[in-house]
N, C-alpha and C positions, 0 to 999 in steps of 0.2 A: 580352504578356510578351516581353522581349528574349531572343534566342538568340545563341549564339556562332557566327554564320554564317561567320565568317572564321577558320577553324581554320588552324593552322600549315601553310604550303605544303609539300607533299611535295617540291617542287623542292629545298628545303634538305636534306631527307633524301637525295635523289638526289645532290646536290652532294657530300655527305660520302662517299657510296658511290663516286662517280667519283674523287674525289681519292685515296681509299685504294686503289681499284683501279689507279690509275696507278702505284702502287708495284710492281705485278706485271704488268698487261697491257701489251703493247707491248714493243718491243725484243727480242722473242723470237728473231727470225731474224738480228738485226743482228750483224755481226762488226766488231771494231775493227781497222782497217787504216790504212795511210798514204794510201790513195786518197781521192779526193773523191767517188767514186760512192756515193750513199746506198743503204742497204738498208732494206727495209720489212717490216712485218708487220701482220696484220689479225686482230682478234678480234670475236666476236659476244658480246653481253652479255645475260644472263637475270636476271630477278628473279622469285622465286616461280614458277619454271617457265615464265615467259612471256618471249619475246624482246622486248627494249626498246631495243636500240641496238647500237652498234659502237664499236670503238677502232682507231685507226690510229697507227702510229709509224714514224719514219724516223731512222736514225742515219748520220752521216757524219763524216769527219775532215777538218780544214782546218789548213793551216800558217799561223800568225799570230805575227808578231814572233819568229820563230825557234823556235817551239815548236808541238807538235801539240795541237790543241783538238778535243775530241769534242763534236759538236753533236747533240742529240737533240730531235726534235719529237714531241709526242703530241697527238692530237685524240681526244676521247671525246664521243660524242653519244648522247643517249637521248630517247625519246619515251614519255610515260606519260599517263594521264588522272588527274584529280583532281576528284571529285564531277562526273564526266562532262565536265570541261573539259580540253582537250588541252594538254599542256605539252611543250615541247622544251627540253632542257638541253644546253649545250655547254661543255666545259672544254678549253682549249688551254694547252699548256705547252711552252716551249722552254728547254732548259738547255744551258749550256756548262761543260765540266769539263776538267781536264788529264788526262793518261794515268793518273794515280794516283786519279782520281775526285774530286779536290777541286773544289768548286764555284767557278766564276768569275763566272757571270752566270745569271739566270733571268728569264723573262717568263711570268707566270701570268695567264690571263684566264678569268673565269667569266661566261658569258653566257646569257641566256634570250631569244633573238631573238623578235620584233624589239624587245624592251624593253631596259631598262638592263643595263649590264654593269660588272664591276669588273676592273680591270687593275692588276697589281703588277709592277714591274720592280725587280730587285735586282742590284747590281753590287758585287763585292768590290774594295775599294781598300785595300791594305795590311791593317791590323787593323780596318777598318771595313766594314760592309755598308751601302751607300746604297740606301734604299728609296724608290721613287716610286710612289704609288698614285693612280689616277684612278678616280673613281666619281661618277656623276651629272654628268659634265662638269667636275668640279673636281679639282684635283691637289694632293696633299699629299706632302711630302718629310720623311724622317726618317733617322736613323742608328742603327746598332746596333754594339756591339763584336763583333769577329769572330775566330773561331778558324780558321786556314787549313787545319786538318785536317778540317773539316766537309765531308762528301761531298755530291755532287749527288743529287737524287732518282732520277736514272737509273743511279746506281752499282750498285744492288742487282742488276740483271740482268747487268751486265757482270762483277761479281765472281763470280757463280755460274757464268758461262761460263768465265772465265779461271782460276778456282780452285775447282772444284766441291767441295761438302761430301761427306764420306764419312759412312756411317751412324753416328749417335751424335755427330757433330760439331756444335758450336755456334759462332756468330760474331755479333758486334754491331758497329755503327758509328753515328756521328752523321751526321744529314742535316738539311738545312733544309727545313721544310714550309711552302711559300708560303701555304697556306690558313690556317695558324695564326700565320704570321709568327714562328715560333719554331723552335729546333733540337730535333729529336726523336732518340731512340735507336731504331734498328731492330734487332730480334733475329731471327736465323735459326737454325733447328735442323733437322737431318736426322732425320726420324722413321722411316726405313726405306723399303722399297719397298712399293707397294700396287697391287693390281689395280684400275684406274680406268676407268670408263666414259666414253667421249668422245661428242661430239655425234652422230656417226653410229651410235651404239649399240654400237660395238665396244669391247672392253676391251684395255688394255695394262698391262704391269707398269711403273710409273713411279716415279721418285724423289719422295718426299713431303717437301716443305720447308715447315716452319711459320714464319710471319712474324708478329711482333708489333710494335706501335707504341706508344711510351711515352706519347704525348699522348692516346691513346685506350685507357685501361685496359679489358681484357676483349675488345678487338677482335683477331681472329685471321684471317689469310689462310692458307689451305692451297693451296700451289702445287705442281703436279705437272709434273715435267720429265723429259725423256729423259736418256740418259747424257751427252749433250753440253751439258746445261744449258738446253736449249730448252724454254720453258714451253708446254705444250699445254693446260693447264686450270688455272683457279683457282676456289676457292670461299671464301666468307666466312661468318661467323656474323652478318652484318648483312643482315637482310631476305632471306636466302636468295639472295644475289647470286652469280652464277657467270659465268665467261667461258671461251670456247674459241677456240683458234687455228683459223682458217678461211681459205679463199681470199678474195680481194678481193670477187668477185662475190657470195659468200654473205653477207659482212659488210654489204654495201650493199643487200641485198634490202629492199624496202619493207615497213614494218610496216603490215599491212592489217587494221585493225579489231579487233585483239586486244590493244590497249594495256592495261597494268596500271593499274587504278584504285587507286593506292597509298593514297589517303586511306581508302577503304572497306576495303581489304585489311588495314590496320593498326589499325583501330578495336579498342579493348578493350571488349567488350560487357559490360554489367552489367544488373541488374534496374533498372527505371525508378525514378528519383528524382523525387518530387513537388516542385513549386515549387523547382527547384534553385537559382535565383538569390536566393531568400529564406532559404536555409539559414544557420543560425548556427554549427552545429558538425556535422561528419560524421566518423565513424570508419570507416576502411578497413582491410581485411586484404589486403595485396598480396603475391603469390607470384611470384617471378622464377625461371624456369628457368635453372639455372647459377649461382644465387646472387645475393644483394643486395650491392652494393658500398657502402662506408661513405658515399660522397658522392652516392648515387643520389637520396636524398630529404632534402635539407638541413633542419636544424631552424632555426626562427626564430619571429618573432611570430605567424605564421599557421599553423605546423604543428609538431607534436611527434611523434617516432617512438619506437617500442619494438621492439627486435629480438627476434623470437620464435625464429628459427632462421637457419641460413645462407641459406635460401631465402625466408623469410617475415618481413615487417615489419608492425607495426600502426601506422598513421598517423592521427593526429587533426588535422584541418584546421579552423581556427577563422576565422570571418569578422572582419576588422578594417575598420572604416569610417573614412573620412578625418576626420570630426568627432570627434576624441578627447575624452575627458573631461578636465577640468582637472587632475585628480590622476593622470592616466595617466602612469606612469613611463617614462623613456627606456629603450629595450631594446637600443640599439646606440650605438656611439660615432659622432660626427659624421663624415659621409663626406668624403673628400678632394676636391681640385679637379677630379679626373677626372669627377666627377658634376655639375659645373656648366659644364664647358668645351664650346666649340664643336669639333666633330670632323668628319671627312669624311662620316659618316653622320648626324650631328646638327648641321647648319650653323646654329647659333643666331644668327650675325651676318648671315645672308641677309636682305635687306630684306623679302622676302615672308614669311619666318618671323616676323620682328618685327611685321609688319603683322597677321598672323593672331593672334599672342599678344595684341595690343591689342584686336582685334575680338572675341575670344572671352570677354573678362572686363570687367565694369564696374569703374571705379576703386574702390579701397578693398577691404576684405574681408580675412579671414585667409588664411593659406596654404592651409588646408584648403578654404575656400570657393573660392579661386582654382583649386585642383587639381580639385575636383568640376566647376566651371564649364567648365574646359578639356576635361575628359573628355567631358562632354556635347556641347561644341562640336565636337570632332573627330568624335564619333559622327554628328552632324548633317551636318557638312561633307563627309565622304567618302561620297558617295552611290552611286558605282559600285563594286560588289563584284567585283573582277577576280581570279579565281583563277589566271590565267596570267601575272600580273605578277611580274617578278623582284624580289628584295629591293631596293626603292628607297630612296634617301636621303630624309631629311625634306624637303629642298628640292624634290626631284622630286614627292613626294606633295603638297606645298603647292601645286604648280602643276597637277598632273593631277587631284588630289582623287579618286583611285581606288586600289584595292588590297585586300588581305586583312588578316589580323590583324597581320602584321608592319608593314604601312604605317600602320595605326592606332597601333601601339605607338611607332614611331620619331617620328611627327609629334607625338604627345602628349609624348613625352620631350623633344623639342626645345622645344616651347612652354613646358613647365615650367621649363626652364633659362633661357629668356628672362626669365621672371618670378622668376628667382633661387631656384627651388625645385630642390634636387638630385633627379636622376632617373636611372633605369636601366631596362633591359628585363629581364623575367623569362620563362623558358621552362619549359614543363612540359606538363601535360595538363589538358583541360577537359571537363566533361560536356556532351554534345550531346543535348538532349532529342529532337531529330528522329531520331537514330540509336540512342538508348538505349545510349550507349557513350562512352568517353573517347577523345579524339583529341589530337594535338599542337597546341600553341597558344603564342602569344606575347602578353604584355600588358606594362603599364608599372607601375613602382613609384616613388612619390614619398616623399621623406624629410620627414615631417610630425610635429611634436611629439615628436621624439626617436626615431622608429622608421620603418621602411620600410613604407609602406601601399600595397597593390595597387590599381590602377585598370585598368579594361578599357574602352577606347573603342569596341570592337565592340558593347558593351552599352549604355554611357552611362547607368548607373544610380546613379552616385554611390558607387562602390566595388563589391566583388564578394561573392558568398556563399562557401560552403565547398566548392564543386565545382571549384575550381582547385587542382591538385596541382603544386606547384613543384618543379623539378629543377635549375635553374641560373639565373644572372643574369649580366648584362654591362653595363659602362658604355659600351660601344662606343667606347672610346678609340682614338686613332689607332694606338697601338702594340699594340692588342689583336688577336686573331685576326680574319680575315675573318668576318663575322657567322655564316656557316654553322657555325663552330666552336662557337657557343653551343648548337647543337642536337644535339651529339654524345650527351649523356646521354639525351635522348629517343630518338634513333635506335637506340642500343644496346639499349634495352629493348623497343621495339616488336616484337611477334611472340613475345616470351618472357615476357610478363607477364599475370597474371590478377588482377583486382580484385574483391573482394567488399565490398559496402556493409553494414557491420555495424549502424550506428545513425545516425539523422538527427535533428537538432534544428532547428526553424525559429524565426525571430524572432517 
């Protein structure tokens, strides 16, 4: 029996945590001045009570073309384990802004050394933002309309220092989030003072600033500052993440054998499901601490939901196989060109991708037969299951033939597009028989016979059962978010969710 050995990489979860933490960690001691001497700050990062990494930031002023430019560098590095495999994540970001905080330029790099990395450079030119993204050794360029009042990601800390909030005050501003390639609205509110425990165990009366992010509904950062606006501690409702201001030597202490195994820590345990990949229909009762959002479990051909209360939803997941019946009605409108296009993560015009698409399928056959053949082909072809690989592009996977669920998903999506079958990736949860629980996962969907049909190349079984719970999907278009953005919905619920299996039907 196949098993979903290649569950969603916790590095994606970590990447989202890192990007969001960068809104508040760093820049804590920096002062805006006309000098070119940089000021630095250091933080130590914890997830679930375990030290997993550090953040460093540096801020300096430079005179350029007759105006003062504030340059901020942030480096965040974390080490965790995933199913006993060691992962190191690094996020680097440099921003340039004017004295009013308006963004002029940014460089954002997400790396999983020594493997692949994604780098995005954005430069504001008049009313346009020029974006250059390099991934898998290939570069893509694009343009976006630009509002010159959009702030730099580093602005939040500066505005709190220069114009501190008073108790009861609120403030909001727009900033560009490089991870989503979109403008977000940041909300700040002063929640009063609070006796707060710091890393040394001592407590201080600190200003409590609540931070919200419009692109991540439900995500909250609690920032604790002194009277001068210096951030001493942050906490989030995302996986129990917290950071503390510390001296450099403390931040850089080696993580010695107590790394967080995020994959095991975030499993949603349930009673064992017999023959999970042969299930036809499963009804789940899902309880989410803090409430279920309307988009948490989208409805579609494979799942229907019934809201029981603010915190509880009944979800019925139905297996849909690629070989549809002739009278099977269309359940969605035909997808647009984004789902057939070559992109920076799905390089359909790469000769190696084209070669594999031909190798994996015999001539002729229906779209459903082609899709199933390619699913099984990718399953066989990717022999090395590497849980420390960063999110690779389809081109990289085609050459390395290794990776986890994300690498299976992107390669299959690219091969489908070469065969002119619209495709996208889906993100959600999958039941793991080995662990008797649900874990994050990515798989592929193909548009067949008028509906989106799920395929999972980590299984290679000609479709999936009813133990995949979908939470979002993405075309991985060039103007879409960096792929970690597709995992936000999963990340927000891990650690807050309970699943009960109410009924199971098998084929």
